[in-house]
N, C-alpha and C positions, 0 to 999 in steps of 0.2 A: 159474206157469210161469217157466222159466229166462229171465232178462233179456237172453238173446243170440239173435240171429237165426240165427247160424251159429257153427261152431266149427272151428278149423284142426285137422286130422289129417293129419300128413304134408304132402304137397303139396295137399290138397284142403280146400276150405271145405265142411263138412257142414251143410246146412241144418237148422234146428230148426223144427219146425211142430206144429200141433195134429193129434191123431188125429181121423180122420173116419169116418163110417159105422158099420157094425157093430163096428169096431175100438175105438171109443170105450167100448163097453161090456164088450168080452171081453178086452182086455188093458191094461196100464199104459203100455207103450211099445213101439216097434219101430224096427229100423234097416233102411233099404233100401239094398242094395248098388247097384241099378240107378239109383236117383234120388240116391244119396249124400245121404241125410236120416234124421234122427232125428224120429220123431213121438212126442208125449207127450200124455197126457190133460191136460185143462183144470184138473181138481181132483183133489187127492189126499187120503186121510185125515189124513196128517201130512206136515209138511215133510220129515221123515227119509225116508219113502217115496218122495217126489218126488226127493229128491237121490239116494237109492240106485238107483231106476229109471233116472235119467239116467245114472249111472256104468254101470249094466248095459248100456245101449244104446251107451254111449260105448266100452266094451270090445269089443262087437261091431264097431263101427266101426274100432278099431285092429287087431282080429283080421282084418279084410278088408283094410284099407289096407296093413298090413305083412306080409301074405301068410303069416300063420299057419296051419298045417295041423295036423289032429289027429295024423297020423302022425309028426309031428316029435318028437324027444326032449323030455322035460319041460323041461330046462334051456333048450333053445333057445326053447320056447314063452314060457317066463318072462322070458327076456332080450328077445325081440321085444315082448312087453307092456309090460316095464318101460321099454324105449327109448321105445315108443310113448306111454306116460303121461308120461315126462319131456318129450317134445317137445310134448304137448298142453298140460302145465301151462305150459312156457315160452312157448308162442305165444298162450296165452289167460289172461292174469292175473286177469282179472275172474271167471273160472271158480272158482278157489280161494276168492275172497272169497264168492261166492255159495254154494259148498259149505260153508263154515265157519258162515255165517249159518244155513243150513238143518239143519246136523247138530249145532249146539250147543244 
């Protein structure tokens, strides 16, 4: 499990917690816009799967926080997502170390 209790995305601290209930068996991770939280399984088949799942849910958080919309032109979406990722990396230096460890 990611060794952070929360991650800063824009002005928000997104809580990181364990999946509960049926979701534990039916998905790898979720992002909740209403509770501003990422929930992840306790165990993954591989470290790479865990890291990729966290990145996937983090991109959902960035999509939400930065107001990305499907109808936006592709270049605007990519710009919003890259600005979001840059701000997340800058605000959460331990995240990069964790990802490097899991993905190497």
